[in-house]
N, CA, C and O atoms as a Maestro MAE file, in Angstrom:
{
 s_m_m2io_version
 :::
 2.0.0
}

f_m_ct {
 s_m_title
 :::
 protein
 m_atom[328] {
  # First column is atom index #
  i_m_mmod_type
  r_m_x_coord
  r_m_y_coord
  r_m_z_coord
  i_m_residue_number
  s_m_chain_name
  s_m_pdb_residue_name
  s_m_pdb_atom_name
  i_m_atomic_number
  :::
  1 25 -10.912 18.185 -12.169 1 A "LEU " " N  " 7
  2 3 -11.675 17.585 -11.082 1 A "LEU " " CA " 6
  3 2 -10.787 16.689 -10.225 1 A "LEU " " C  " 6
  4 15 -10.842 16.752 -8.997 1 A "LEU " " O  " 8
  5 25 -9.967 15.851 -10.871 2 A "LEU " " N  " 7
  6 3 -9.112 14.951 -10.090 2 A "LEU " " CA " 6
  7 2 -8.051 15.706 -9.309 2 A "LEU " " C  " 6
  8 15 -7.584 15.222 -8.277 2 A "LEU " " O  " 8
  9 25 -7.663 16.880 -9.780 3 A "LEU " " N  " 7
  10 3 -6.643 17.650 -9.081 3 A "LEU " " CA " 6
  11 2 -7.146 18.177 -7.748 3 A "LEU " " C  " 6
  12 15 -6.347 18.491 -6.865 3 A "LEU " " O  " 8
  13 25 -8.420 18.276 -7.594 4 A "ARG " " N  " 7
  14 3 -8.986 18.805 -6.356 4 A "ARG " " CA " 6
  15 2 -9.192 17.733 -5.292 4 A "ARG " " C  " 6
  16 15 -9.341 18.046 -4.110 4 A "ARG " " O  " 8
  17 25 -9.200 16.498 -5.701 5 A "LYS " " N  " 7
  18 3 -9.441 15.416 -4.746 5 A "LYS " " CA " 6
  19 2 -8.153 15.039 -4.044 5 A "LYS " " C  " 6
  20 15 -7.089 15.010 -4.661 5 A "LYS " " O  " 8
  21 25 -8.246 14.750 -2.759 6 A "LYS " " N  " 7
  22 3 -7.079 14.338 -1.991 6 A "LYS " " CA " 6
  23 2 -6.841 12.855 -2.201 6 A "LYS " " C  " 6
  24 15 -7.659 12.025 -1.804 6 A "LYS " " O  " 8
  25 25 -5.724 12.524 -2.824 7 A "LYS " " N  " 7
  26 3 -5.334 11.135 -3.029 7 A "LYS " " CA " 6
  27 2 -3.853 11.027 -2.731 7 A "LYS " " C  " 6
  28 15 -3.018 11.475 -3.516 7 A "LYS " " O  " 8
  29 25 -3.533 10.432 -1.600 8 A "TYR " " N  " 7
  30 3 -2.134 10.281 -1.258 8 A "TYR " " CA " 6
  31 2 -1.949 9.212 -0.189 8 A "TYR " " C  " 6
  32 15 -2.890 8.797 0.488 8 A "TYR " " O  " 8
  33 25 -0.705 8.787 -0.068 9 A "ALA " " N  " 7
  34 3 -0.296 7.907 1.027 9 A "ALA " " CA " 6
  35 2 1.030 8.455 1.527 9 A "ALA " " C  " 6
  36 15 1.906 8.796 0.733 9 A "ALA " " O  " 8
  37 25 1.177 8.537 2.837 10 A "ALA " " N  " 7
  38 3 2.395 9.110 3.417 10 A "ALA " " CA " 6
  39 2 2.614 8.563 4.819 10 A "ALA " " C  " 6
  40 15 1.708 8.016 5.448 10 A "ALA " " O  " 8
  41 25 3.822 8.726 5.279 11 A "MET " " N  " 7
  42 3 4.141 8.432 6.674 11 A "MET " " CA " 6
  43 2 4.156 9.759 7.411 11 A "MET " " C  " 6
  44 15 4.786 10.716 6.961 11 A "MET " " O  " 8
  45 25 3.458 9.820 8.550 12 A "LYS " " N  " 7
  46 3 3.453 11.061 9.311 12 A "LYS " " CA " 6
  47 2 3.888 10.774 10.744 12 A "LYS " " C  " 6
  48 15 3.748 9.652 11.232 12 A "LYS " " O  " 8
  49 25 4.406 11.777 11.400 13 A "VAL " " N  " 7
  50 3 4.847 11.657 12.786 13 A "VAL " " CA " 6
  51 2 3.603 11.607 13.662 13 A "VAL " " C  " 6
  52 15 2.754 12.497 13.610 13 A "VAL " " O  " 8
  53 25 3.506 10.555 14.467 14 A "ALA " " N  " 7
  54 3 2.315 10.359 15.301 14 A "ALA " " CA " 6
  55 2 2.287 11.313 16.485 14 A "ALA " " C  " 6
  56 15 1.220 11.765 16.900 14 A "ALA " " O  " 8
  57 25 3.457 11.616 17.025 15 A "SER " " N  " 7
  58 3 3.517 12.459 18.210 15 A "SER " " CA " 6
  59 2 4.773 13.321 18.159 15 A "SER " " C  " 6
  60 15 5.862 12.824 17.868 15 A "SER " " O  " 8
  61 25 4.623 14.584 18.436 16 A "LEU " " N  " 7
  62 3 5.789 15.461 18.455 16 A "LEU " " CA " 6
  63 2 6.739 15.098 19.586 16 A "LEU " " C  " 6
  64 15 7.935 15.378 19.510 16 A "LEU " " O  " 8
  65 25 6.211 14.476 20.633 17 A "ALA " " N  " 7
  66 3 7.048 14.045 21.744 17 A "ALA " " CA " 6
  67 2 7.969 12.900 21.333 17 A "ALA " " C  " 6
  68 15 9.043 12.722 21.908 17 A "ALA " " O  " 8
  69 25 7.547 12.131 20.344 18 A "ASP " " N  " 7
  70 3 8.349 11.005 19.854 18 A "ASP " " CA " 6
  71 2 8.423 11.080 18.329 18 A "ASP " " C  " 6
  72 15 7.634 10.433 17.639 18 A "ASP " " O  " 8
  73 25 9.366 11.866 17.797 19 A "PRO " " N  " 7
  74 3 9.448 12.049 16.340 19 A "PRO " " CA " 6
  75 2 9.737 10.764 15.568 19 A "PRO " " C  " 6
  76 15 9.554 10.730 14.352 19 A "PRO " " O  " 8
  77 25 10.179 9.722 16.239 20 A "GLY " " N  " 7
  78 3 10.455 8.450 15.566 20 A "GLY " " CA " 6
  79 2 9.227 7.592 15.382 20 A "GLY " " C  " 6
  80 15 9.287 6.567 14.704 20 A "GLY " " O  " 8
  81 25 8.111 7.988 15.971 21 A "SER " " N  " 7
  82 3 6.883 7.193 15.859 21 A "SER " " CA " 6
  83 2 6.103 7.621 14.626 21 A "SER " " C  " 6
  84 15 5.444 8.661 14.617 21 A "SER " " O  " 8
  85 25 6.190 6.803 13.590 22 A "LEU " " N  " 7
  86 3 5.529 7.110 12.329 22 A "LEU " " CA " 6
  87 2 4.307 6.227 12.135 22 A "LEU " " C  " 6
  88 15 4.311 5.054 12.509 22 A "LEU " " O  " 8
  89 25 3.275 6.792 11.557 23 A "VAL " " N  " 7
  90 3 2.077 6.041 11.210 23 A "VAL " " CA " 6
  91 2 1.747 6.328 9.747 23 A "VAL " " C  " 6
  92 15 2.026 7.414 9.240 23 A "VAL " " O  " 8
  93 25 1.158 5.355 9.084 24 A "ARG " " N  " 7
  94 3 0.782 5.520 7.684 24 A "ARG " " CA " 6
  95 2 -0.558 6.233 7.602 24 A "ARG " " C  " 6
  96 15 -1.504 5.892 8.312 24 A "ARG " " O  " 8
  97 25 -0.623 7.234 6.722 25 A "GLU " " N  " 7
  98 3 -1.869 7.952 6.477 25 A "GLU " " CA " 6
  99 2 -2.222 7.799 5.004 25 A "GLU " " C  " 6
  100 15 -1.397 8.062 4.129 25 A "GLU " " O  " 8
  101 25 -3.443 7.375 4.737 26 A "VAL " " N  " 7
  102 3 -3.888 7.136 3.368 26 A "VAL " " CA " 6
  103 2 -5.202 7.880 3.161 26 A "VAL " " C  " 6
  104 15 -6.131 7.751 3.959 26 A "VAL " " O  " 8
  105 25 -5.272 8.648 2.098 27 A "LYS " " N  " 7
  106 3 -6.495 9.391 1.766 27 A "LYS " " CA " 6
  107 2 -6.860 9.163 0.307 27 A "LYS " " C  " 6
  108 15 -6.019 9.305 -0.580 27 A "LYS " " O  " 8
  109 25 -8.101 8.813 0.065 28 A "GLY " " N  " 7
  110 3 -8.640 8.770 -1.281 28 A "GLY " " CA " 6
  111 2 -8.250 7.572 -2.133 28 A "GLY " " C  " 6
  112 15 -8.771 7.433 -3.240 28 A "GLY " " O  " 8
  113 25 -7.375 6.715 -1.679 29 A "LEU " " N  " 7
  114 3 -6.975 5.552 -2.461 29 A "LEU " " CA " 6
  115 2 -7.958 4.411 -2.225 29 A "LEU " " C  " 6
  116 15 -8.745 4.449 -1.280 29 A "LEU " " O  " 8
  117 25 -7.911 3.389 -3.092 30 A "ASP " " N  " 7
  118 3 -8.848 2.277 -2.965 30 A "ASP " " CA " 6
  119 2 -8.680 1.533 -1.648 30 A "ASP " " C  " 6
  120 15 -9.569 0.788 -1.236 30 A "ASP " " O  " 8
  121 25 -7.554 1.727 -0.992 31 A "LEU " " N  " 7
  122 3 -7.296 1.081 0.291 31 A "LEU " " CA " 6
  123 2 -8.314 1.523 1.350 31 A "LEU " " C  " 6
  124 15 -8.694 0.733 2.214 31 A "LEU " " O  " 8
  125 25 -8.743 2.758 1.283 32 A "VAL " " N  " 7
  126 3 -9.667 3.271 2.300 32 A "VAL " " CA " 6
  127 2 -11.120 3.238 1.846 32 A "VAL " " C  " 6
  128 15 -12.024 3.522 2.632 32 A "VAL " " O  " 8
  129 25 -11.347 2.896 0.593 33 A "ARG " " N  " 7
  130 3 -12.717 2.829 0.084 33 A "ARG " " CA " 6
  131 2 -13.342 1.488 0.464 33 A "ARG " " C  " 6
  132 15 -12.681 0.451 0.411 33 A "ARG " " O  " 8
  133 25 -14.579 1.515 0.834 34 A "HIS " " N  " 7
  134 3 -15.262 0.294 1.274 34 A "HIS " " CA " 6
  135 2 -15.996 -0.422 0.149 34 A "HIS " " C  " 6
  136 15 -16.513 -1.522 0.345 34 A "HIS " " O  " 8
  137 25 -16.045 0.201 -1.040 35 A "ASP " " N  " 7
  138 3 -16.759 -0.431 -2.141 35 A "ASP " " CA " 6
  139 2 -15.824 -1.217 -3.056 35 A "ASP " " C  " 6
  140 15 -16.252 -1.686 -4.110 35 A "ASP " " O  " 8
  141 25 -14.560 -1.369 -2.674 36 A "TRP " " N  " 7
  142 3 -13.606 -2.179 -3.434 36 A "TRP " " CA " 6
  143 2 -13.465 -3.533 -2.764 36 A "TRP " " C  " 6
  144 15 -13.751 -3.670 -1.574 36 A "TRP " " O  " 8
  145 25 -13.028 -4.534 -3.513 37 A "CYS " " N  " 7
  146 3 -12.931 -5.892 -2.975 37 A "CYS " " CA " 6
  147 2 -11.762 -6.020 -1.995 37 A "CYS " " C  " 6
  148 15 -10.845 -5.199 -1.992 37 A "CYS " " O  " 8
  149 25 -11.811 -7.050 -1.177 38 A "GLY " " N  " 7
  150 3 -10.773 -7.305 -0.182 38 A "GLY " " CA " 6
  151 2 -9.411 -7.552 -0.792 38 A "GLY " " C  " 6
  152 15 -8.391 -7.190 -0.207 38 A "GLY " " O  " 8
  153 25 -9.386 -8.168 -1.967 39 A "LEU " " N  " 7
  154 3 -8.119 -8.431 -2.654 39 A "LEU " " CA " 6
  155 2 -7.402 -7.125 -2.987 39 A "LEU " " C  " 6
  156 15 -6.189 -7.018 -2.809 39 A "LEU " " O  " 8
  157 25 -8.133 -6.153 -3.458 40 A "SER " " N  " 7
  158 3 -7.568 -4.844 -3.769 40 A "SER " " CA " 6
  159 2 -7.019 -4.191 -2.504 40 A "SER " " C  " 6
  160 15 -5.942 -3.596 -2.519 40 A "SER " " O  " 8
  161 25 -7.759 -4.304 -1.426 41 A "HIS " " N  " 7
  162 3 -7.336 -3.740 -0.137 41 A "HIS " " CA " 6
  163 2 -6.043 -4.400 0.343 41 A "HIS " " C  " 6
  164 15 -5.116 -3.712 0.771 41 A "HIS " " O  " 8
  165 25 -5.979 -5.719 0.273 42 A "THR " " N  " 7
  166 3 -4.797 -6.462 0.720 42 A "THR " " CA " 6
  167 2 -3.582 -6.126 -0.132 42 A "THR " " C  " 6
  168 15 -2.495 -5.895 0.398 42 A "THR " " O  " 8
  169 25 -3.757 -6.098 -1.443 43 A "ALA " " N  " 7
  170 3 -2.650 -5.789 -2.351 43 A "ALA " " CA " 6
  171 2 -2.159 -4.362 -2.139 43 A "ALA " " C  " 6
  172 15 -0.953 -4.125 -2.078 43 A "ALA " " O  " 8
  173 25 -3.071 -3.424 -2.027 44 A "SER " " N  " 7
  174 3 -2.687 -2.025 -1.814 44 A "SER " " CA " 6
  175 2 -1.939 -1.849 -0.506 44 A "SER " " C  " 6
  176 15 -0.947 -1.122 -0.447 44 A "SER " " O  " 8
  177 25 -2.404 -2.502 0.531 45 A "SER " " N  " 7
  178 3 -1.756 -2.409 1.832 45 A "SER " " CA " 6
  179 2 -0.332 -2.950 1.782 45 A "SER " " C  " 6
  180 15 0.589 -2.334 2.318 45 A "SER " " O  " 8
  181 25 -0.153 -4.103 1.137 46 A "PHE " " N  " 7
  182 3 1.185 -4.688 1.011 46 A "PHE " " CA " 6
  183 2 2.112 -3.755 0.236 46 A "PHE " " C  " 6
  184 15 3.250 -3.522 0.642 46 A "PHE " " O  " 8
  185 25 1.623 -3.229 -0.868 47 A "ILE " " N  " 7
  186 3 2.443 -2.359 -1.716 47 A "ILE " " CA " 6
  187 2 2.844 -1.090 -0.969 47 A "ILE " " C  " 6
  188 15 4.003 -0.679 -1.021 47 A "ILE " " O  " 8
  189 25 1.899 -0.473 -0.279 48 A "LEU " " N  " 7
  190 3 2.235 0.729 0.478 48 A "LEU " " CA " 6
  191 2 3.212 0.423 1.607 48 A "LEU " " C  " 6
  192 15 4.129 1.205 1.858 48 A "LEU " " O  " 8
  193 25 3.028 -0.703 2.289 49 A "ASP " " N  " 7
  194 3 3.970 -1.088 3.349 49 A "ASP " " CA " 6
  195 2 5.383 -1.215 2.798 49 A "ASP " " C  " 6
  196 15 6.345 -0.785 3.435 49 A "ASP " " O  " 8
  197 25 5.505 -1.803 1.623 50 A "GLN " " N  " 7
  198 3 6.825 -1.981 1.014 50 A "GLN " " CA " 6
  199 2 7.426 -0.635 0.608 50 A "GLN " " C  " 6
  200 15 8.578 -0.342 0.930 50 A "GLN " " O  " 8
  201 25 6.657 0.167 -0.089 51 A "LEU " " N  " 7
  202 3 7.189 1.408 -0.634 51 A "LEU " " CA " 6
  203 2 7.442 2.480 0.423 51 A "LEU " " C  " 6
  204 15 8.330 3.315 0.254 51 A "LEU " " O  " 8
  205 25 6.681 2.465 1.494 52 A "LEU " " N  " 7
  206 3 6.846 3.479 2.532 52 A "LEU " " CA " 6
  207 2 7.726 3.007 3.695 52 A "LEU " " C  " 6
  208 15 7.934 3.751 4.653 52 A "LEU " " O  " 8
  209 25 8.229 1.809 3.618 53 A "SER " " N  " 7
  210 3 9.051 1.267 4.697 53 A "SER " " CA " 6
  211 2 10.394 2.000 4.781 53 A "SER " " C  " 6
  212 15 11.022 2.296 3.764 53 A "SER " " O  " 8
  213 25 10.810 2.277 5.987 54 A "SER " " N  " 7
  214 3 12.114 2.927 6.179 54 A "SER " " CA " 6
  215 2 13.216 1.891 6.379 54 A "SER " " C  " 6
  216 15 14.391 2.247 6.458 54 A "SER " " O  " 8
  217 25 12.847 0.615 6.461 55 A "THR " " N  " 7
  218 3 13.843 -0.428 6.712 55 A "THR " " CA " 6
  219 2 14.196 -1.231 5.466 55 A "THR " " C  " 6
  220 15 15.101 -2.065 5.505 55 A "THR " " O  " 8
  221 25 13.497 -0.992 4.370 56 A "ILE " " N  " 7
  222 3 13.726 -1.741 3.129 56 A "ILE " " CA " 6
  223 2 14.282 -0.777 2.085 56 A "ILE " " C  " 6
  224 15 13.743 0.312 1.886 56 A "ILE " " O  " 8
  225 25 15.356 -1.180 1.423 57 A "ARG " " N  " 7
  226 3 15.902 -0.357 0.343 57 A "ARG " " CA " 6
  227 2 14.868 -0.244 -0.779 57 A "ARG " " C  " 6
  228 15 14.071 -1.159 -0.989 57 A "ARG " " O  " 8
  229 25 14.885 0.863 -1.487 58 A "THR " " N  " 7
  230 3 13.905 1.119 -2.541 58 A "THR " " CA " 6
  231 2 13.925 0.028 -3.606 58 A "THR " " C  " 6
  232 15 12.870 -0.448 -4.025 58 A "THR " " O  " 8
  233 25 15.120 -0.372 -4.048 59 A "ASP " " N  " 7
  234 3 15.215 -1.417 -5.069 59 A "ASP " " CA " 6
  235 2 14.620 -2.730 -4.582 59 A "ASP " " C  " 6
  236 15 13.945 -3.430 -5.338 59 A "ASP " " O  " 8
  237 25 14.870 -3.063 -3.327 60 A "ASP " " N  " 7
  238 3 14.313 -4.294 -2.756 60 A "ASP " " CA " 6
  239 2 12.798 -4.203 -2.634 60 A "ASP " " C  " 6
  240 15 12.089 -5.177 -2.888 60 A "ASP " " O  " 8
  241 25 12.302 -3.023 -2.241 61 A "ALA " " N  " 7
  242 3 10.853 -2.836 -2.103 61 A "ALA " " CA " 6
  243 2 10.161 -3.006 -3.450 61 A "ALA " " C  " 6
  244 15 9.120 -3.657 -3.540 61 A "ALA " " O  " 8
  245 25 10.739 -2.419 -4.497 62 A "VAL " " N  " 7
  246 3 10.148 -2.548 -5.829 62 A "VAL " " CA " 6
  247 2 10.186 -4.008 -6.279 62 A "VAL " " C  " 6
  248 15 9.222 -4.501 -6.865 62 A "VAL " " O  " 8
  249 25 11.284 -4.696 -6.010 63 A "GLY " " N  " 7
  250 3 11.382 -6.117 -6.346 63 A "GLY " " CA " 6
  251 2 10.344 -6.940 -5.608 63 A "GLY " " C  " 6
  252 15 9.738 -7.843 -6.185 63 A "GLY " " O  " 8
  253 25 10.136 -6.632 -4.328 64 A "ASN " " N  " 7
  254 3 9.125 -7.337 -3.527 64 A "ASN " " CA " 6
  255 2 7.728 -7.110 -4.090 64 A "ASN " " C  " 6
  256 15 6.917 -8.034 -4.146 64 A "ASN " " O  " 8
  257 25 7.451 -5.876 -4.507 65 A "VAL " " N  " 7
  258 3 6.137 -5.547 -5.061 65 A "VAL " " CA " 6
  259 2 5.909 -6.298 -6.371 65 A "VAL " " C  " 6
  260 15 4.843 -6.877 -6.580 65 A "VAL " " O  " 8
  261 25 6.902 -6.290 -7.245 66 A "LEU " " N  " 7
  262 3 6.766 -6.992 -8.525 66 A "LEU " " CA " 6
  263 2 6.577 -8.494 -8.323 66 A "LEU " " C  " 6
  264 15 5.778 -9.128 -9.012 66 A "LEU " " O  " 8
  265 25 7.316 -9.050 -7.379 67 A "GLU " " N  " 7
  266 3 7.186 -10.482 -7.065 67 A "GLU " " CA " 6
  267 2 5.793 -10.786 -6.514 67 A "GLU " " C  " 6
  268 15 5.182 -11.790 -6.880 67 A "GLU " " O  " 8
  269 25 5.297 -9.922 -5.638 68 A "TYR " " N  " 7
  270 3 3.966 -10.092 -5.051 68 A "TYR " " CA " 6
  271 2 2.887 -10.025 -6.134 68 A "TYR " " C  " 6
  272 15 1.981 -10.858 -6.172 68 A "TYR " " O  " 8
  273 25 2.995 -9.026 -7.011 69 A "LEU " " N  " 7
  274 3 1.995 -8.865 -8.064 69 A "LEU " " CA " 6
  275 2 2.032 -10.015 -9.060 69 A "LEU " " C  " 6
  276 15 0.991 -10.433 -9.567 69 A "LEU " " O  " 8
  277 25 3.229 -10.531 -9.343 70 A "ASP " " N  " 7
  278 3 3.351 -11.686 -10.234 70 A "ASP " " CA " 6
  279 2 2.657 -12.904 -9.619 70 A "ASP " " C  " 6
  280 15 1.920 -13.619 -10.299 70 A "ASP " " O  " 8
  281 25 2.902 -13.131 -8.327 71 A "GLY " " N  " 7
  282 3 2.250 -14.248 -7.641 71 A "GLY " " CA " 6
  283 2 0.747 -14.071 -7.579 71 A "GLY " " C  " 6
  284 15 -0.004 -15.036 -7.724 71 A "GLY " " O  " 8
  285 25 0.305 -12.839 -7.364 72 A "LEU " " N  " 7
  286 3 -1.123 -12.544 -7.304 72 A "LEU " " CA " 6
  287 2 -1.779 -12.788 -8.668 72 A "LEU " " C  " 6
  288 15 -2.878 -13.339 -8.742 72 A "LEU " " O  " 8
  289 25 -1.109 -12.382 -9.732 73 A "ALA " " N  " 7
  290 3 -1.640 -12.602 -11.081 73 A "ALA " " CA " 6
  291 2 -1.774 -14.087 -11.369 73 A "ALA " " C  " 6
  292 15 -2.755 -14.520 -11.974 73 A "ALA " " O  " 8
  293 25 -0.786 -14.873 -10.937 74 A "LYS " " N  " 7
  294 3 -0.846 -16.332 -11.145 74 A "LYS " " CA " 6
  295 2 -2.013 -16.935 -10.364 74 A "LYS " " C  " 6
  296 15 -2.696 -17.833 -10.857 74 A "LYS " " O  " 8
  297 25 -2.241 -16.441 -9.145 75 A "GLN " " N  " 7
  298 3 -3.372 -16.938 -8.359 75 A "GLN " " CA " 6
  299 2 -4.698 -16.595 -9.041 75 A "GLN " " C  " 6
  300 15 -5.608 -17.423 -9.086 75 A "GLN " " O  " 8
  301 25 -4.802 -15.394 -9.563 76 A "ILE " " N  " 7
  302 3 -6.059 -14.973 -10.210 76 A "ILE " " CA " 6
  303 2 -6.300 -15.781 -11.481 76 A "ILE " " C  " 6
  304 15 -7.406 -16.278 -11.692 76 A "ILE " " O  " 8
  305 25 -5.281 -15.919 -12.332 77 A "THR " " N  " 7
  306 3 -5.474 -16.675 -13.585 77 A "THR " " CA " 6
  307 2 -5.697 -18.151 -13.327 77 A "THR " " C  " 6
  308 15 -6.343 -18.830 -14.125 77 A "THR " " O  " 8
  309 25 -5.168 -18.658 -12.219 78 A "GLY " " N  " 7
  310 3 -5.383 -20.051 -11.858 78 A "GLY " " CA " 6
  311 2 -6.649 -20.265 -11.047 78 A "GLY " " C  " 6
  312 15 -6.923 -21.369 -10.579 78 A "GLY " " O  " 8
  313 25 -7.420 -19.187 -10.887 79 A "ASN " " N  " 7
  314 3 -8.666 -19.235 -10.114 79 A "ASN " " CA " 6
  315 2 -8.414 -19.771 -8.706 79 A "ASN " " C  " 6
  316 15 -9.181 -20.575 -8.176 79 A "ASN " " O  " 8
  317 25 -7.318 -19.300 -8.122 80 A "ASP " " N  " 7
  318 3 -6.866 -19.781 -6.821 80 A "ASP " " CA " 6
  319 2 -7.049 -18.751 -5.716 80 A "ASP " " C  " 6
  320 15 -6.464 -18.890 -4.642 80 A "ASP " " O  " 8
  321 25 -7.844 -17.731 -5.960 81 A "VAL " " N  " 7
  322 3 -8.040 -16.650 -4.997 81 A "VAL " " CA " 6
  323 2 -9.243 -16.967 -4.116 81 A "VAL " " C  " 6
  324 15 -10.316 -17.326 -4.600 81 A "VAL " " O  " 8
  325 25 -9.036 -16.825 -2.831 82 A "ALA " " N  " 7
  326 3 -10.139 -17.112 -1.891 82 A "ALA " " CA " 6
  327 2 -10.995 -15.885 -1.652 82 A "ALA " " C  " 6
  328 15 -11.962 -15.945 -0.894 82 A "ALA " " O  " 8
  :::
 }
 m_bond[327] {
  # First column is bond index #
  i_m_from
  i_m_to
  i_m_order
  :::
  1 1 2 1
  2 2 3 1
  3 3 4 2
  4 3 5 1
  5 5 6 1
  6 6 7 1
  7 7 8 2
  8 7 9 1
  9 9 10 1
  10 10 11 1
  11 11 12 2
  12 11 13 1
  13 13 14 1
  14 14 15 1
  15 15 16 2
  16 15 17 1
  17 17 18 1
  18 18 19 1
  19 19 20 2
  20 19 21 1
  21 21 22 1
  22 22 23 1
  23 23 24 2
  24 23 25 1
  25 25 26 1
  26 26 27 1
  27 27 28 2
  28 27 29 1
  29 29 30 1
  30 30 31 1
  31 31 32 2
  32 31 33 1
  33 33 34 1
  34 34 35 1
  35 35 36 2
  36 35 37 1
  37 37 38 1
  38 38 39 1
  39 39 40 2
  40 39 41 1
  41 41 42 1
  42 42 43 1
  43 43 44 2
  44 43 45 1
  45 45 46 1
  46 46 47 1
  47 47 48 2
  48 47 49 1
  49 49 50 1
  50 50 51 1
  51 51 52 2
  52 51 53 1
  53 53 54 1
  54 54 55 1
  55 55 56 2
  56 55 57 1
  57 57 58 1
  58 58 59 1
  59 59 60 2
  60 59 61 1
  61 61 62 1
  62 62 63 1
  63 63 64 2
  64 63 65 1
  65 65 66 1
  66 66 67 1
  67 67 68 2
  68 67 69 1
  69 69 70 1
  70 70 71 1
  71 71 72 2
  72 71 73 1
  73 73 74 1
  74 74 75 1
  75 75 76 2
  76 75 77 1
  77 77 78 1
  78 78 79 1
  79 79 80 2
  80 79 81 1
  81 81 82 1
  82 82 83 1
  83 83 84 2
  84 83 85 1
  85 85 86 1
  86 86 87 1
  87 87 88 2
  88 87 89 1
  89 89 90 1
  90 90 91 1
  91 91 92 2
  92 91 93 1
  93 93 94 1
  94 94 95 1
  95 95 96 2
  96 95 97 1
  97 97 98 1
  98 98 99 1
  99 99 100 2
  100 99 101 1
  101 101 102 1
  102 102 103 1
  103 103 104 2
  104 103 105 1
  105 105 106 1
  106 106 107 1
  107 107 108 2
  108 107 109 1
  109 109 110 1
  110 110 111 1
  111 111 112 2
  112 111 113 1
  113 113 114 1
  114 114 115 1
  115 115 116 2
  116 115 117 1
  117 117 118 1
  118 118 119 1
  119 119 120 2
  120 119 121 1
  121 121 122 1
  122 122 123 1
  123 123 124 2
  124 123 125 1
  125 125 126 1
  126 126 127 1
  127 127 128 2
  128 127 129 1
  129 129 130 1
  130 130 131 1
  131 131 132 2
  132 131 133 1
  133 133 134 1
  134 134 135 1
  135 135 136 2
  136 135 137 1
  137 137 138 1
  138 138 139 1
  139 139 140 2
  140 139 141 1
  141 141 142 1
  142 142 143 1
  143 143 144 2
  144 143 145 1
  145 145 146 1
  146 146 147 1
  147 147 148 2
  148 147 149 1
  149 149 150 1
  150 150 151 1
  151 151 152 2
  152 151 153 1
  153 153 154 1
  154 154 155 1
  155 155 156 2
  156 155 157 1
  157 157 158 1
  158 158 159 1
  159 159 160 2
  160 159 161 1
  161 161 162 1
  162 162 163 1
  163 163 164 2
  164 163 165 1
  165 165 166 1
  166 166 167 1
  167 167 168 2
  168 167 169 1
  169 169 170 1
  170 170 171 1
  171 171 172 2
  172 171 173 1
  173 173 174 1
  174 174 175 1
  175 175 176 2
  176 175 177 1
  177 177 178 1
  178 178 179 1
  179 179 180 2
  180 179 181 1
  181 181 182 1
  182 182 183 1
  183 183 184 2
  184 183 185 1
  185 185 186 1
  186 186 187 1
  187 187 188 2
  188 187 189 1
  189 189 190 1
  190 190 191 1
  191 191 192 2
  192 191 193 1
  193 193 194 1
  194 194 195 1
  195 195 196 2
  196 195 197 1
  197 197 198 1
  198 198 199 1
  199 199 200 2
  200 199 201 1
  201 201 202 1
  202 202 203 1
  203 203 204 2
  204 203 205 1
  205 205 206 1
  206 206 207 1
  207 207 208 2
  208 207 209 1
  209 209 210 1
  210 210 211 1
  211 211 212 2
  212 211 213 1
  213 213 214 1
  214 214 215 1
  215 215 216 2
  216 215 217 1
  217 217 218 1
  218 218 219 1
  219 219 220 2
  220 219 221 1
  221 221 222 1
  222 222 223 1
  223 223 224 2
  224 223 225 1
  225 225 226 1
  226 226 227 1
  227 227 228 2
  228 227 229 1
  229 229 230 1
  230 230 231 1
  231 231 232 2
  232 231 233 1
  233 233 234 1
  234 234 235 1
  235 235 236 2
  236 235 237 1
  237 237 238 1
  238 238 239 1
  239 239 240 2
  240 239 241 1
  241 241 242 1
  242 242 243 1
  243 243 244 2
  244 243 245 1
  245 245 246 1
  246 246 247 1
  247 247 248 2
  248 247 249 1
  249 249 250 1
  250 250 251 1
  251 251 252 2
  252 251 253 1
  253 253 254 1
  254 254 255 1
  255 255 256 2
  256 255 257 1
  257 257 258 1
  258 258 259 1
  259 259 260 2
  260 259 261 1
  261 261 262 1
  262 262 263 1
  263 263 264 2
  264 263 265 1
  265 265 266 1
  266 266 267 1
  267 267 268 2
  268 267 269 1
  269 269 270 1
  270 270 271 1
  271 271 272 2
  272 271 273 1
  273 273 274 1
  274 274 275 1
  275 275 276 2
  276 275 277 1
  277 277 278 1
  278 278 279 1
  279 279 280 2
  280 279 281 1
  281 281 282 1
  282 282 283 1
  283 283 284 2
  284 283 285 1
  285 285 286 1
  286 286 287 1
  287 287 288 2
  288 287 289 1
  289 289 290 1
  290 290 291 1
  291 291 292 2
  292 291 293 1
  293 293 294 1
  294 294 295 1
  295 295 296 2
  296 295 297 1
  297 297 298 1
  298 298 299 1
  299 299 300 2
  300 299 301 1
  301 301 302 1
  302 302 303 1
  303 303 304 2
  304 303 305 1
  305 305 306 1
  306 306 307 1
  307 307 308 2
  308 307 309 1
  309 309 310 1
  310 310 311 1
  311 311 312 2
  312 311 313 1
  313 313 314 1
  314 314 315 1
  315 315 316 2
  316 315 317 1
  317 317 318 1
  318 318 319 1
  319 319 320 2
  320 319 321 1
  321 321 322 1
  322 322 323 1
  323 323 324 2
  324 323 325 1
  325 325 326 1
  326 326 327 1
  327 327 328 2
  :::
 }
}
C-alpha cells in the first residue's frame, strides 16, 4: 500500500526557458498535510531546505539538521515551544 502512494521531495526546473530556476516540490510528506502541527511543518521545511540546497555541502547540511533537531528537542523538553 505504501509503495503506491507518492511521497517525495525534489527540486524541479520551474521553466525550460531558465533551467537554473529551481523550485521545491513536495508530495505526500507531513509538510504538505494540514492535519499535522505547525512545529512539524517548520522542522520539515528547514530540513528539506538544508538537504536540497545546492549551495550547502552535504556534510554541512547534515550537521545543520542535527544541530537544529538537537535545539528543537531541548526546546520541547524544556516546554519552551510556542
